Each structure stands twice: as structure tokens, then as C-alpha cells.
ZATIBA-750147 format. One record per residue: residue number from 1; residue in one letter; x, y, z of N, C-alpha, C in turn. Coordinates in pm, whole numbers, m for minus. Last residue first. Example, Ala and Ser with C-alpha at 12.3 -4.5 7.8 and 13.67 -1.06 7.14 Angstrom:
BEGIN
+-----+------+--------+---------+--------+---------+----------+--------+--------+---------+--------+
!  nr ! rest ! n.east ! n.north !   n.up ! ca.east ! ca.north !  ca.up ! c.east ! c.north !   c.up !
+-----+------+--------+---------+--------+---------+----------+--------+--------+---------+--------+
!   2 !    S !   1285 !    m225 !    708 !    1367 !     m106 !    714 !   1290 !       3 !    787 !
!   1 !    A !   1319 !    m569 !    780 !    1230 !     m450 !    780 !   1320 !    m330 !    780 !
+-----+------+--------+---------+--------+---------+----------+--------+--------+---------+--------+
END
This chain:
BEGIN
+-----+------+--------+---------+--------+---------+----------+--------+--------+---------+--------+
!  nr ! rest ! n.east ! n.north !   n.up ! ca.east ! ca.north !  ca.up ! c.east ! c.north !   c.up !
+-----+------+--------+---------+--------+---------+----------+--------+--------+---------+--------+
! 221 !    A !  m5593 !   24603 !  17387 !   m5696 !    24570 !  17279 !  m5636 !   24728 !  17181 !
! 220 !    P !  m5349 !   24428 !  17564 !   m5458 !    24600 !  17545 !  m5504 !   24587 !  17390 !
! 219 !    E !  m5383 !   24131 !  17613 !   m5310 !    24202 !  17574 !  m5419 !   24306 !  17524 !
! 218 !    L !  m5340 !   23849 !  17916 !   m5414 !    23959 !  17828 !  m5299 !   24049 !  17691 !
! 217 !    K !  m5285 !   23603 !  17999 !   m5200 !    23659 !  17893 !  m5294 !   23758 !  17843 !
! 216 !    A !  m5371 !   23453 !  18271 !   m5474 !    23505 !  18153 !  m5438 !   23559 !  18015 !
! 215 !    Y !  m5208 !   23384 !  18447 !   m5236 !    23312 !  18376 !  m5331 !   23345 !  18240 !
! 214 !    E !  m5264 !   23610 !  18635 !   m5098 !    23552 !  18588 !  m5091 !   23426 !  18483 !
! 213 !    L !  m5518 !   23657 !  18651 !   m5421 !    23754 !  18579 !  m5273 !   23687 !  18562 !
! 212 !    M !  m5757 !   23458 !  18614 !   m5660 !    23476 !  18649 !  m5541 !   23562 !  18589 !
! 211 !    L !  m6102 !   23577 !  18550 !   m5940 !    23516 !  18514 !  m5857 !   23574 !  18607 !
! 210 !    W !  m6402 !   23551 !  18512 !   m6314 !    23578 !  18578 !  m6200 !   23528 !  18529 !
! 209 !    K !  m6652 !   23631 !  18240 !   m6577 !    23543 !  18270 !  m6434 !   23630 !  18392 !
! 208 !    L !  m6960 !   23712 !  18068 !   m6885 !    23754 !  18142 !  m6779 !   23628 !  18231 !
! 207 !    G !  m6934 !   23650 !  17703 !   m7014 !    23688 !  17780 !  m6903 !   23717 !  17939 !
! 206 !    S !  m6803 !   23576 !  17447 !   m6835 !    23458 !  17579 !  m6890 !   23518 !  17687 !
! 205 !    D !  m6845 !   23791 !  17313 !   m6896 !    23615 !  17240 !  m6891 !   23561 !  17355 !
! 204 !    R !  m6713 !   23994 !  17399 !   m6836 !    24033 !  17320 !  m6915 !   23893 !  17306 !
! 203 !    F !  m6687 !   23986 !  17767 !   m6629 !    23905 !  17621 !  m6739 !   23941 !  17535 !
! 202 !    K !  m6576 !   24103 !  18059 !   m6715 !    24136 !  17964 !  m6653 !   24082 !  17837 !
! 201 !    I !  m6415 !   23998 !  18308 !   m6408 !    24044 !  18156 !  m6504 !   24038 !  18128 !
! 200 !    Q !  m6241 !   24039 !  18631 !   m6368 !    24002 !  18578 !  m6363 !   24067 !  18399 !
! 199 !    V !  m5958 !   23912 !  18700 !   m5997 !    24024 !  18689 !  m6152 !   23968 !  18591 !
! 198 !    R !  m5703 !   23851 !  19002 !   m5838 !    23844 !  18902 !  m5859 !   23935 !  18841 !
! 197 !    A !  m5449 !   23806 !  19201 !   m5509 !    23884 !  19143 !  m5579 !   23846 !  19014 !
! 196 !    D !  m5234 !   23620 !  19328 !   m5364 !    23571 !  19340 !  m5507 !   23655 !  19268 !
! 195 !    A !  m4994 !   23707 !  19301 !   m5048 !    23611 !  19198 !  m5190 !   23525 !  19214 !
! 194 !    G !  m5158 !   24068 !  19392 !   m5004 !    23954 !  19360 !  m5042 !   23829 !  19252 !
! 193 !    R !  m5446 !   24003 !  19534 !   m5320 !    24092 !  19498 !  m5185 !   23986 !  19441 !
! 192 !    G !  m5820 !   24102 !  19432 !   m5719 !    24007 !  19457 !  m5560 !   24108 !  19473 !
! 191 !    E !  m6019 !   24177 !  19145 !   m5988 !    24172 !  19331 !  m5853 !   24090 !  19341 !
! 190 !    A !  m6222 !   24344 !  18934 !   m6095 !    24311 !  18981 !  m6074 !   24289 !  19132 !
! 189 !    S !  m6446 !   24410 !  18664 !   m6423 !    24429 !  18802 !  m6280 !   24368 !  18853 !
! 188 !    V !  m6447 !   24475 !  18401 !   m6547 !    24507 !  18452 !  m6523 !   24503 !  18595 !
! 187 !    I !  m6251 !   24443 !  18058 !   m6220 !    24444 !  18234 !  m6349 !   24527 !  18290 !
! 186 !    V !  m6397 !   24375 !  17814 !   m6378 !    24505 !  17880 !  m6382 !   24468 !  18040 !
! 185 !    G !  m6266 !   24176 !  17492 !   m6360 !    24220 !  17583 !  m6315 !   24322 !  17639 !
! 184 !    A !  m6227 !   23940 !  17233 !   m6214 !    24087 !  17258 !  m6307 !   24121 !  17379 !
! 183 !    G !  m6140 !   23643 !  17281 !   m6120 !    23749 !  17193 !  m6155 !   23906 !  17302 !
! 182 !    F !  m6096 !   23362 !  17390 !   m6230 !    23430 !  17447 !  m6272 !   23563 !  17350 !
! 181 !    K !  m5833 !   23312 !  17344 !   m5943 !    23201 !  17336 !  m6047 !   23302 !  17327 !
! 180 !    A !  m5641 !   23525 !  17417 !   m5595 !    23454 !  17296 !  m5735 !   23373 !  17257 !
! 179 !    H !  m5801 !   23829 !  17462 !   m5752 !    23756 !  17518 !  m5727 !   23610 !  17416 !
! 178 !    I !  m5766 !   24192 !  17490 !   m5810 !    24058 !  17422 !  m5765 !   23944 !  17482 !
! 177 !    V !  m5945 !   24462 !  17599 !   m5834 !    24395 !  17617 !  m5864 !   24306 !  17519 !
! 176 !    S !  m6007 !   24814 !  17772 !   m6042 !    24708 !  17663 !  m5954 !   24619 !  17633 !
! 175 !    Q !  m6065 !   24943 !  18047 !   m5998 !    24909 !  17971 !  m6039 !   24790 !  17879 !
! 174 !    G !  m6200 !   24893 !  18274 !   m6300 !    24974 !  18209 !  m6211 !   24966 !  18077 !
! 173 !    I !  m5999 !   24888 !  18509 !   m6132 !    24850 !  18504 !  m6196 !   24961 !  18409 !
! 172 !    R !  m5641 !   24823 !  18414 !   m5767 !    24910 !  18448 !  m5899 !   24878 !  18448 !
! 171 !    W !  m5349 !   24670 !  18406 !   m5494 !    24679 !  18380 !  m5518 !   24774 !  18478 !
! 170 !    P !  m5038 !   24689 !  18473 !   m5094 !    24749 !  18346 !  m5270 !   24783 !  18308 !
! 169 !    L !  m4937 !   24665 !  18795 !   m5011 !    24607 !  18669 !  m5021 !   24714 !  18611 !
! 168 !    G !  m4917 !   24808 !  19055 !   m4793 !    24792 !  18960 !  m4866 !   24725 !  18798 !
! 167 !    T !  m5157 !   24859 !  19207 !   m5123 !    24910 !  19094 !  m5028 !   24921 !  18994 !
! 166 !    D !  m5325 !   24508 !  19238 !   m5152 !    24601 !  19271 !  m5142 !   24700 !  19175 !
! 165 !    I !  m5603 !   24580 !  19317 !   m5562 !    24507 !  19241 !  m5432 !   24608 !  19266 !
! 164 !    N !  m5861 !   24703 !  19475 !   m5749 !    24634 !  19569 !  m5660 !   24570 !  19447 !
! 163 !    G !  m5899 !   24947 !  19228 !   m5956 !    24925 !  19383 !  m5845 !   24804 !  19398 !
! 162 !    M !  m5827 !   25094 !  18978 !   m5864 !    24919 !  18978 !  m5879 !   24851 !  19149 !
! 161 !    D !  m6047 !   25385 !  18933 !   m5950 !    25292 !  19023 !  m5957 !   25140 !  19030 !
! 160 !    V !  m6097 !   25511 !  18600 !   m6185 !    25424 !  18734 !  m6048 !   25371 !  18784 !
! 159 !    R !  m6207 !   25727 !  18377 !   m6056 !    25709 !  18461 !  m6135 !   25645 !  18629 !
! 158 !    P !  m6328 !   25658 !  18050 !   m6326 !    25685 !  18180 !  m6197 !   25655 !  18284 !
! 157 !    Q !  m6179 !   25850 !  17778 !   m6222 !    25716 !  17839 !  m6227 !   25730 !  17993 !
! 156 !    V !  m6317 !   26096 !  17568 !   m6206 !    26080 !  17677 !  m6268 !   25951 !  17696 !
! 155 !    S !  m6286 !   26125 !  17185 !   m6348 !    26051 !  17284 !  m6256 !   26067 !  17422 !
! 154 !    I !  m6351 !   26348 !  16931 !   m6274 !    26279 !  17058 !  m6357 !   26229 !  17140 !
! 153 !    S !  m6476 !   26330 !  16611 !   m6461 !    26384 !  16741 !  m6368 !   26311 !  16825 !
! 152 !    G !  m6294 !   26333 !  16272 !   m6445 !    26295 !  16352 !  m6401 !   26345 !  16490 !
! 151 !    S !  m6239 !   26333 !  15894 !   m6200 !    26388 !  16041 !  m6316 !   26330 !  16132 !
! 150 !    F !  m6252 !   26030 !  15706 !   m6308 !    26144 !  15771 !  m6245 !   26159 !  15887 !
! 149 !    G !  m6203 !   25756 !  15646 !   m6074 !    25886 !  15660 !  m6105 !   25975 !  15659 !
! 148 !    R !  m6417 !   25615 !  15570 !   m6370 !    25638 !  15489 !  m6225 !   25786 !  15533 !
! 147 !    G !  m6560 !   25688 !  15902 !   m6523 !    25623 !  15773 !  m6478 !   25674 !  15657 !
! 146 !    A !  m6433 !   25664 !  16246 !   m6478 !    25742 !  16179 !  m6467 !   25640 !  15997 !
! 145 !    F !  m6459 !   25563 !  16624 !   m6414 !    25564 !  16439 !  m6507 !   25628 !  16363 !
! 144 !    Y !  m6345 !   25620 !  16945 !   m6411 !    25673 !  16802 !  m6351 !   25634 !  16668 !
! 143 !    S !  m6149 !   25533 !  17033 !   m6270 !    25476 !  17122 !  m6354 !   25530 !  17010 !
! 142 !    P !  m5792 !   25336 !  17108 !   m5913 !    25437 !  17015 !  m6078 !   25367 !  17100 !
! 141 !    Q !  m5600 !   25350 !  17358 !   m5733 !    25309 !  17291 !  m5785 !   25404 !  17254 !
! 140 !    A !  m5347 !   25483 !  17380 !   m5348 !    25382 !  17357 !  m5434 !   25334 !  17294 !
! 139 !    P !  m5406 !   25771 !  17480 !   m5394 !    25761 !  17305 !  m5417 !   25605 !  17311 !
! 138 !    R !  m5612 !   25853 !  17696 !   m5534 !    25770 !  17691 !  m5557 !   25699 !  17557 !
! 137 !    S !  m5695 !   26116 !  17651 !   m5664 !    26047 !  17833 !  m5586 !   25948 !  17798 !
! 136 !    V !  m5820 !   26134 !  17368 !   m5710 !    26209 !  17434 !  m5652 !   26165 !  17592 !
! 135 !    G !  m5857 !   25880 !  17168 !   m5912 !    25966 !  17296 !  m5794 !   26004 !  17338 !
! 134 !    K !  m5824 !   25878 !  16815 !   m5807 !    25832 !  16972 !  m5830 !   25912 !  17061 !
! 133 !    I !  m6007 !   25702 !  16548 !   m5988 !    25872 !  16603 !  m5925 !   25792 !  16743 !
! 132 !    R !  m5938 !   25540 !  16258 !   m5975 !    25558 !  16413 !  m5928 !   25723 !  16505 !
! 131 !    R !  m6070 !   25528 !  15966 !   m5958 !    25606 !  16016 !  m6027 !   25580 !  16151 !
! 130 !    M !  m6157 !   25310 !  15709 !   m6192 !    25384 !  15829 !  m6078 !   25400 !  15911 !
! 129 !    L !  m6114 !   25132 !  15492 !   m6212 !    25221 !  15471 !  m6281 !   25308 !  15623 !
! 128 !    Q !  m5959 !   24911 !  15561 !   m5895 !    25051 !  15492 !  m6010 !   25150 !  15473 !
! 127 !    Q !  m6110 !   24761 !  15706 !   m6016 !    24861 !  15786 !  m5987 !   24944 !  15709 !
! 126 !    P !  m6452 !   24711 !  15598 !   m6308 !    24694 !  15588 !  m6217 !   24793 !  15638 !
! 125 !    I !  m6648 !   24608 !  15896 !   m6633 !    24678 !  15779 !  m6490 !   24695 !  15744 !
! 124 !    E !  m6687 !   24448 !  16126 !   m6706 !    24347 !  15978 !  m6698 !   24501 !  15820 !
! 123 !    Q !  m6596 !   24516 !  16351 !   m6513 !    24441 !  16251 !  m6572 !   24364 !  16116 !
! 122 !    F !  m6813 !   24684 !  16366 !   m6690 !    24766 !  16357 !  m6577 !   24671 !  16294 !
! 121 !    F !  m6986 !   24502 !  16477 !   m7011 !    24557 !  16323 !  m6883 !   24616 !  16292 !
! 120 !    R !  m6935 !   24417 !  16739 !   m6889 !    24320 !  16611 !  m6894 !   24440 !  16478 !
! 119 !    S !  m6904 !   24722 !  16913 !   m7001 !    24640 !  16831 !  m6941 !   24571 !  16747 !
! 118 !    A !  m6659 !   24712 !  17226 !   m6720 !    24776 !  17076 !  m6789 !   24681 !  17010 !
! 117 !    V !  m6843 !   24689 !  17509 !   m6760 !    24632 !  17434 !  m6779 !   24680 !  17300 !
! 116 !    N !  m6899 !   24865 !  17847 !   m6923 !    24814 !  17764 !  m6826 !   24758 !  17623 !
! 115 !    F !  m6949 !   24883 !  18160 !   m6864 !    24887 !  18063 !  m6897 !   24817 !  17946 !
! 114 !    R !  m7147 !   25099 !  18333 !   m7139 !    24983 !  18311 !  m7041 !   24928 !  18174 !
! 113 !    T !  m7205 !   25187 !  18698 !   m7169 !    25215 !  18585 !  m7157 !   25051 !  18483 !
! 112 !    Q !  m7570 !   25234 !  18797 !   m7451 !    25144 !  18849 !  m7383 !   25133 !  18691 !
! 111 !    G !  m7814 !   25311 !  18799 !   m7736 !    25367 !  18928 !  m7598 !   25295 !  18917 !
! 110 !    H !  m7941 !   25219 !  18540 !   m7973 !    25207 !  18697 !  m7931 !   25215 !  18796 !
! 109 !    L !  m7623 !   25276 !  18404 !   m7740 !    25258 !  18395 !  m7801 !   25168 !  18529 !
! 108 !    M !  m7376 !   25510 !  18254 !   m7453 !    25481 !  18391 !  m7582 !   25418 !  18353 !
! 107 !    R !  m7134 !   25334 !  18058 !   m7249 !    25399 !  18051 !  m7314 !   25382 !  18184 !
! 106 !    S !  m6861 !   25316 !  17871 !   m6919 !    25301 !  17979 !  m7025 !   25398 !  17995 !
! 105 !    Q !  m6789 !   25351 !  17601 !   m6673 !    25268 !  17695 !  m6764 !   25226 !  17804 !
! 104 !    A !  m6982 !   25450 !  17342 !   m6934 !    25447 !  17477 !  m6888 !   25294 !  17538 !
! 103 !    Y !  m6891 !   25445 !  17002 !   m6995 !    25372 !  17128 !  m6925 !   25426 !  17255 !
! 102 !    T !  m6979 !   25564 !  16652 !   m6930 !    25611 !  16760 !  m6967 !   25498 !  16887 !
! 101 !    L !  m6876 !   25666 !  16328 !   m6934 !    25533 !  16398 !  m6851 !   25583 !  16575 !
! 100 !    Y !  m6950 !   25893 !  16086 !   m6865 !    25870 !  16245 !  m6949 !   25792 !  16282 !
!  99 !    L !  m6930 !   25994 !  15761 !   m6963 !    25879 !  15829 !  m6887 !   25867 !  15979 !
!  98 !    R !  m6977 !   26219 !  15506 !   m6865 !    26158 !  15643 !  m6975 !   26094 !  15707 !
!  97 !    R !  m7101 !   26202 !  15257 !   m6981 !    26246 !  15232 !  m6892 !   26207 !  15356 !
!  96 !    R !  m7360 !   26090 !  15278 !   m7325 !    26151 !  15138 !  m7160 !   26119 !  15144 !
!  95 !    A !  m7523 !   25806 !  15484 !   m7421 !    25947 !  15452 !  m7394 !   25944 !  15331 !
!  94 !    R !  m7678 !   25579 !  15483 !   m7761 !    25731 !  15494 !  m7677 !   25866 !  15428 !
!  93 !    T !  m7568 !   25381 !  15491 !   m7580 !    25418 !  15370 !  m7644 !   25544 !  15347 !
!  92 !    L !  m7551 !   25316 !  15787 !   m7403 !    25320 !  15692 !  m7425 !   25403 !  15568 !
!  91 !    A !  m7813 !   25209 !  15814 !   m7797 !    25353 !  15862 !  m7615 !   25403 !  15773 !
!  90 !    V !  m7790 !   24990 !  15632 !   m7928 !    25091 !  15591 !  m7857 !   25196 !  15694 !
!  89 !    Y !  m7641 !   24842 !  15765 !   m7616 !    24853 !  15638 !  m7691 !   24957 !  15601 !
!  88 !    M !  m7780 !   24790 !  16023 !   m7661 !    24836 !  16047 !  m7656 !   24930 !  15896 !
!  87 !    L !  m8030 !   24651 !  15902 !   m8019 !    24786 !  15991 !  m7905 !   24885 !  15975 !
!  86 !    R !  m7857 !   24407 !  15884 !   m7926 !    24492 !  15780 !  m7980 !   24666 !  15823 !
!  85 !    R !  m7788 !   24349 !  16144 !   m7707 !    24357 !  16016 !  m7746 !   24444 !  15921 !
!  84 !    E !  m8031 !   24277 !  16245 !   m7952 !    24410 !  16305 !  m7820 !   24462 !  16246 !
!  83 !    E !  m8085 !   24093 !  16132 !   m8164 !    24188 !  16048 !  m8116 !   24282 !  16146 !
!  82 !    E !  m7895 !   23920 !  16196 !   m7920 !    23930 !  16026 !  m7972 !   24060 !  16055 !
!  81 !    L !  m7992 !   23886 !  16433 !   m7851 !    23911 !  16405 !  m7838 !   23983 !  16269 !
!  80 !    G !  m8241 !   23716 !  16430 !   m8234 !    23860 !  16470 !  m8088 !   23927 !  16452 !
!  79 !    D !  m8301 !   23496 !  16291 !   m8230 !    23583 !  16228 !  m8236 !   23717 !  16244 !
!  78 !    A !  m8480 !   23423 !  16567 !   m8453 !    23376 !  16438 !  m8418 !   23463 !  16314 !
!  77 !    E !  m8349 !   23539 !  16842 !   m8437 !    23549 !  16787 !  m8390 !   23502 !  16646 !
!  76 !    T !  m8093 !   23577 !  17057 !   m8198 !    23480 !  17073 !  m8320 !   23468 !  17005 !
!  75 !    S !  m7959 !   23776 !  16947 !   m7933 !    23668 !  16966 !  m8036 !   23533 !  16964 !
!  74 !    S !  m8127 !   23991 !  16999 !   m8159 !    23967 !  16862 !  m8038 !   23811 !  16842 !
!  73 !    N !  m8108 !   24122 !  17249 !   m8185 !    24011 !  17160 !  m8214 !   23948 !  17081 !
!  72 !    E !  m7902 !   24286 !  17215 !   m7897 !    24181 !  17305 !  m7989 !   24072 !  17285 !
!  71 !    H !  m7881 !   24412 !  16927 !   m7912 !    24429 !  17063 !  m7905 !   24312 !  17097 !
!  70 !    P !  m7512 !   24517 !  16766 !   m7649 !    24468 !  16789 !  m7740 !   24448 !  16931 !
!  69 !    F !  m7625 !   24754 !  17015 !   m7631 !    24759 !  16865 !  m7546 !   24637 !  16809 !
!  68 !    L !  m7643 !   24633 !  17268 !   m7708 !    24791 !  17218 !  m7770 !   24788 !  17108 !
!  67 !    G !  m7469 !   24446 !  17292 !   m7596 !    24443 !  17351 !  m7724 !   24528 !  17329 !
!  66 !    E !  m7198 !   24592 !  17187 !   m7252 !    24495 !  17215 !  m7386 !   24466 !  17321 !
!  65 !    E !  m7255 !   24915 !  17026 !   m7200 !    24833 !  17182 !  m7281 !   24690 !  17159 !
!  64 !    L !  m7309 !   25195 !  16933 !   m7265 !    25082 !  16853 !  m7160 !   24996 !  16970 !
!  63 !    G !  m7377 !   25458 !  17015 !   m7457 !    25337 !  17037 !  m7412 !   25201 !  16991 !
!  62 !    S !  m7459 !   25629 !  16681 !   m7369 !    25598 !  16831 !  m7470 !   25500 !  16873 !
!  61 !    I !  m7358 !   25768 !  16396 !   m7407 !    25661 !  16464 !  m7375 !   25603 !  16585 !
!  60 !    F !  m7383 !   26075 !  16177 !   m7321 !    25986 !  16332 !  m7414 !   25855 !  16366 !
!  59 !    V !  m7340 !   26168 !  15871 !   m7451 !    26070 !  15939 !  m7324 !   26052 !  16097 !
!  58 !    S !  m7354 !   26440 !  15626 !   m7298 !    26395 !  15715 !  m7379 !   26292 !  15821 !
!  57 !    H !  m7548 !   26475 !  15440 !   m7409 !    26451 !  15399 !  m7319 !   26400 !  15490 !
!  56 !    F !  m7816 !   26208 !  15341 !   m7736 !    26308 !  15426 !  m7605 !   26346 !  15404 !
!  55 !    E !  m7851 !   26011 !  15245 !   m7996 !    26114 !  15281 !  m7950 !   26252 !  15294 !
!  54 !    L !  m7818 !   25784 !  15096 !   m7720 !    25923 !  15068 !  m7804 !   26006 !  15075 !
!  53 !    G !  m8126 !   25608 !  15129 !   m7994 !    25610 !  15087 !  m7952 !   25750 !  15034 !
!  52 !    K !  m8316 !   25653 !  15437 !   m8297 !    25653 !  15261 !  m8192 !   25674 !  15241 !
!  51 !    A !  m8503 !   25456 !  15696 !   m8377 !    25529 !  15629 !  m8371 !   25535 !  15487 !
!  50 !    S !  m8644 !   25380 !  15943 !   m8718 !    25443 !  15822 !  m8603 !   25529 !  15707 !
!  49 !    H !  m8421 !   25286 !  16124 !   m8548 !    25189 !  16082 !  m8596 !   25263 !  15967 !
!  48 !    V !  m8262 !   25402 !  16275 !   m8234 !    25376 !  16160 !  m8339 !   25298 !  16063 !
!  47 !    T !  m8399 !   25767 !  16446 !   m8394 !    25592 !  16415 !  m8339 !   25557 !  16275 !
!  46 !    M !  m8298 !   26063 !  16474 !   m8391 !    25981 !  16399 !  m8325 !   25828 !  16453 !
!  45 !    L !  m8257 !   26405 !  16446 !   m8234 !    26276 !  16538 !  m8329 !   26206 !  16486 !
!  44 !    Q !  m8070 !   26669 !  16269 !   m8161 !    26572 !  16236 !  m8131 !   26424 !  16330 !
!  43 !    L !  m8003 !   26974 !  16222 !   m7954 !    26828 !  16325 !  m8107 !   26751 !  16310 !
!  42 !    A !  m8007 !   27234 !  15976 !   m8080 !    27168 !  16088 !  m7989 !   27022 !  16141 !
!  41 !    D !  m8066 !   27403 !  15747 !   m7932 !    27399 !  15845 !  m7984 !   27335 !  15952 !
!  40 !    A !  m8185 !   27244 !  15501 !   m8180 !    27317 !  15548 !  m8098 !   27317 !  15686 !
!  39 !    G !  m8178 !   27017 !  15278 !   m8090 !    27173 !  15259 !  m8058 !   27257 !  15349 !
!  38 !    A !  m8503 !   26960 !  15293 !   m8405 !    26914 !  15237 !  m8312 !   26988 !  15243 !
!  37 !    L !  m8640 !   27082 !  15599 !   m8676 !    27049 !  15436 !  m8514 !   27021 !  15440 !
!  36 !    A !  m8726 !   26952 !  15927 !   m8662 !    27044 !  15827 !  m8619 !   27036 !  15729 !
!  35 !    Q !  m9027 !   26821 !  16033 !   m8903 !    26828 !  16020 !  m8831 !   26937 !  15904 !
!  34 !    H !  m9310 !   26804 !  16002 !   m9248 !    26923 !  16027 !  m9116 !   26880 !  16032 !
!  33 !    E !  m9387 !   26527 !  15921 !   m9416 !    26644 !  15815 !  m9358 !   26751 !  15833 !
!  32 !    G !  m9305 !   26311 !  16007 !   m9201 !    26376 !  15988 !  m9254 !   26548 !  15907 !
!  31 !    A !  m9519 !   26165 !  16163 !   m9472 !    26115 !  16030 !  m9355 !   26233 !  15970 !
!  30 !    E !  m9559 !   26105 !  16501 !   m9522 !    26223 !  16418 !  m9462 !   26160 !  16289 !
!  29 !    L !  m9657 !   25904 !  16662 !   m9721 !    25913 !  16571 !  m9674 !   26002 !  16423 !
!  28 !    A !  m9544 !   25982 !  16899 !   m9521 !    25831 !  16854 !  m9557 !   25845 !  16713 !
!  27 !    A !  m9617 !   26232 !  16940 !   m9450 !    26192 !  16915 !  m9416 !   26087 !  16838 !
!  26 !    H !  m9869 !   26215 !  17040 !   m9830 !    26312 !  16901 !  m9670 !   26251 !  16835 !
!  25 !    A !  m9810 !   26062 !  17234 !   m9894 !    26026 !  17122 !  m9851 !   26064 !  16966 !
!  24 !    L !  m9698 !   26250 !  17431 !   m9646 !    26122 !  17377 !  m9698 !   26048 !  17252 !
!  23 !    F !  m9908 !   26441 !  17405 !   m9808 !    26480 !  17372 !  m9709 !   26313 !  17309 !
!  22 !    A ! m10095 !   26314 !  17535 !  m10129 !    26363 !  17403 ! m10039 !   26399 !  17365 !
!  21 !    T ! m10024 !   26261 !  17824 !  m10022 !    26122 !  17686 ! m10039 !   26193 !  17558 !
!  20 !    L !  m9952 !   26538 !  17904 !   m9849 !    26422 !  17885 !  m9863 !   26315 !  17766 !
!  19 !    D ! m10252 !   26577 !  17925 !  m10157 !    26687 !  17831 ! m10016 !   26603 !  17801 !
!  18 !    D ! m10333 !   26382 !  18099 !  m10369 !    26420 !  17979 ! m10276 !   26481 !  17875 !
!  17 !    A ! m10197 !   26512 !  18355 !  m10152 !    26334 !  18324 ! m10209 !   26345 !  18134 !
!  16 !    E ! m10290 !   26746 !  18375 !  m10148 !    26735 !  18315 ! m10131 !   26590 !  18273 !
!  15 !    E ! m10558 !   26650 !  18463 !  m10534 !    26759 !  18295 ! m10361 !   26738 !  18274 !
!  14 !    E ! m10522 !   26531 !  18665 !  m10559 !    26453 !  18524 ! m10519 !   26546 !  18426 !
!  13 !    G ! m10391 !   26746 !  18831 !  m10300 !    26640 !  18804 ! m10375 !   26544 !  18691 !
!  12 !    E ! m10663 !   26927 !  18826 !  m10523 !    26962 !  18742 ! m10405 !   26863 !  18742 !
!  11 !    A ! m10806 !   26750 !  18990 !  m10833 !    26749 !  18838 ! m10746 !   26816 !  18799 !
!  10 !    A ! m10668 !   26754 !  19229 !  m10661 !    26636 !  19125 ! m10732 !   26635 !  18982 !
!   9 !    A ! m10743 !   26993 !  19300 !  m10568 !    26966 !  19261 ! m10561 !   26845 !  19221 !
!   8 !    T ! m11000 !   27015 !  19304 !  m10925 !    27079 !  19205 ! m10761 !   27011 !  19178 !
!   7 !    T ! m11063 !   26823 !  19529 !  m11079 !    26802 !  19415 ! m11015 !   26852 !  19290 !
!   6 !    G ! m10884 !   26962 !  19723 !  m10847 !    26878 !  19696 ! m10900 !   26811 !  19572 !
!   5 !    A ! m11047 !   27208 !  19769 !  m10915 !    27249 !  19708 ! m10889 !   27097 !  19658 !
!   4 !    S ! m11292 !   27093 !  19859 !  m11334 !    27128 !  19728 ! m11173 !   27166 !  19683 !
!   3 !    A ! m11241 !   27014 !  20106 !  m11253 !    26903 !  19997 ! m11257 !   26974 !  19878 !
!   2 !    P ! m11144 !   27227 !  20229 !  m11070 !    27137 !  20185 ! m11129 !   27048 !  20082 !
!   1 !    M ! m11421 !   27351 !  20241 !  m11336 !    27406 !  20174 ! m11223 !   27296 !  20124 !
+-----+------+--------+---------+--------+---------+----------+--------+--------+---------+--------+
END
């Protein structure tokens, strides 16, 4: 009896694994025959790789963060960044009327909070074509962008304590800042007090750096 029960359980487990494999194979090979028809009231979720120009009235592009879009591997590949830029153009031109560009200032990755720098592609779009949507928790730091002056969504920025940094200082972990030499970045860590206070900043182009607050002369982004 026990051996028979064990055999049955193993068979059921293999059957479930086969079902999962079949589902993943179907999802990977799905060519779109079952998607909503043009003009149907539906939400389409898709990648930017197989896009058509002016395909939808409204388009949301998410994940516009350095290391995600453009992907961190693009910097080590020949013409990798240009390929990412081409994909960005393809994504932008899917919108007929409204285009929303968003990024997450923080993400939970492998159990750790990761603070992000906005994608360089934001800087490559003419500013007169964009309207910044400011967050409700800290209005001084916009976190959402909408194209061509369209209305958009609201993002709430993360509330993270600075730890052992003096509370009188204006900087917070997760805050976007600008350095005269290294450019735009996000504060990801901090330590020390008074004249010894320093912060670790993830810069868009220069990577991670520790800077003494007394000499860094940071400015809010």
C-alpha cells in the first residue's frame, strides 16, 4: 500500500510538471491570434520588440530605469546602447494620442531594496514635449513623466529613514540628487554624523561612489 501511494503521488507530480511545461511553451509561442481585436475595450500587455507604429491611443512604458531600460548588459555589447535606443523609439511611436513614461524609484530585488536612477532616455526627449507629474508625498521630486503635455498618474516615493545620518540634513536614502562632476544619481546608503557624514550614491554614468557630504555639494534632482 505505501509503495502504491508513493507511486501515485510521483505520477501526479510529473503530470503537474508536464502541464506547467506545456503552459509555458504555449505562452512563449503565442503569436497573438487570441488577443483582443483592434478597437476592443481591453488592456494589452506586451514587450516593445514586436511593435507597430501608432498602434494604440494610449501607451504606458514602465521600467525606464538605468540598468533595466537601457539594460545593464547593453553597455558591454557592440552597439548595445543604440539597439536599446531603437527599441525605445519603437515603444514611443506606438502611441497615437497619449504616452506615459514611468520608472520606479525603488524596487525589491532578491529581498533587498534597490534604489534606481531614471533612464537616460528621459534626457533625450525634448523637454517641451513632456509634462512632469509630481508625486504626492514629496512634490519637489517628480517621479512620473507624461509625453506631449498629457495628463498622467501619481507616484508615491519611498519613505526610508536615513539611519545614523543627522536628521537636520536635507538628504534621504532613495532621494535623487545631482553632483557637479558625476551627474544624476540616487542615494542608496549613508553613515556617519556631522563632518564625518557620508553617503553612497548610485550614479547613472559613474556607478556607485561614497561622497563626504561636507564636500560633495549635492543638489536635489
